[in-house]
C-alpha positions in Angstrom: -5.4 -102.4 -127.8 -2.2 -102.4 -125.3 -2.1 -100.0 -123.1 -0.1 -96.6 -124.3 -0.2 -98.1 -128.1 -1.5 -95.4 -129.7 -5.1 -95.1 -131.3 -5.3 -95.0 -135.2 -7.6 -93.2 -137.3 -10.2 -94.6 -139.6 -10.1 -98.0 -137.4 -7.4 -100.1 -137.8 -5.6 -100.4 -134.3 -8.9 -102.7 -134.6 -7.9 -104.9 -137.6 -4.7 -105.1 -138.3 -1.7 -105.7 -134.7 1.5 -107.4 -135.8 3.0 -106.6 -132.7 5.0 -103.6 -133.6 4.9 -99.8 -133.2 2.7 -97.8 -135.3 5.5 -95.8 -137.5 3.5 -93.1 -139.5 -0.9 -92.4 -138.6 -2.4 -90.0 -141.5 -3.8 -86.5 -140.0 -7.1 -85.5 -140.0 -6.3 -83.2 -143.5 -4.4 -85.9 -145.1 -7.5 -88.4 -144.5 -9.7 -85.5 -145.5 -8.0 -85.4 -149.1 -7.9 -89.1 -149.4 -9.1 -90.5 -152.6 -9.5 -94.5 -151.0 -11.3 -92.4 -148.4 -13.5 -90.8 -150.1 -14.1 -93.7 -152.7 -15.2 -95.9 -149.4 -17.4 -93.3 -148.4 -19.1 -93.1 -152.0 -19.6 -96.7 -151.2 -21.6 -96.8 -147.2 -17.8 -97.8 -145.8 -17.0 -95.5 -142.9 -14.0 -97.7 -141.1 -11.6 -99.8 -142.3 -13.3 -103.2 -141.7 -15.9 -102.1 -143.6 -13.8 -101.3 -146.6 -11.9 -104.6 -146.2 -14.5 -106.4 -145.4 -16.2 -105.0 -149.4 -12.8 -105.7 -150.7 -12.7 -109.2 -149.9 -16.0 -110.4 -149.7 -17.6 -108.7 -153.1 -14.7 -107.9 -155.7 -16.9 -107.3 -158.8 -18.7 -104.4 -157.3 -15.2 -103.0 -154.9 -13.1 -103.4 -158.4 -15.8 -101.9 -160.6 -16.5 -99.2 -158.1 -12.2 -98.8 -158.3 -12.0 -99.1 -162.4 -15.0 -96.3 -162.3 -13.1 -93.9 -159.6 -10.1 -94.3 -161.2 -11.6 -93.4 -164.6 -9.7 -95.9 -167.0 -10.2 -96.5 -170.0 -10.8 -100.3 -172.3 -10.0 -100.6 -175.7 -12.3 -103.3 -175.0 -15.2 -103.2 -172.6 -15.1 -106.0 -170.1 -18.2 -108.3 -169.0 -16.7 -109.1 -165.8 -14.3 -107.4 -163.8 -12.7 -110.5 -162.0 -12.4 -114.4 -163.6 -10.7 -116.9 -161.1 -11.9 -119.3 -163.4 -8.6 -119.8 -164.9 -7.1 -120.3 -161.7 -5.8 -116.7 -161.9 -7.6 -114.0 -161.5 -6.0 -111.3 -163.5 -5.2 -112.1 -166.7 -2.2 -110.7 -169.4 -4.6 -109.2 -171.1 -6.2 -107.6 -168.5 -3.3 -106.3 -166.9 -2.0 -105.1 -170.5 -5.5 -103.0 -170.4 -5.1 -100.9 -166.9 -1.3 -100.1 -168.1 -2.7 -98.7 -171.7 -5.5 -96.6 -169.5 -2.5 -94.5 -167.7 
């Protein structure tokens, strides 16, 4: 971290450095109400690095947790959250089902 660069909550400075100034940082009050932060904490992730690692290393576990947290309603239950067997992880059927949930 460069001298004089503001620190950001949730450890973001340790992960992302685009060589730009921080435009906005959430307040503690904002973070206390953050749904994503609650989801992360509920699954044992207390910083951005841990949350990011979970989201890219355990795709099925991460997206199942997001699905549960959002309370998505599926017309047809799925067997696997993430299927890249055809080279594209999200099929149009999956996307249509997500859209129908809202």
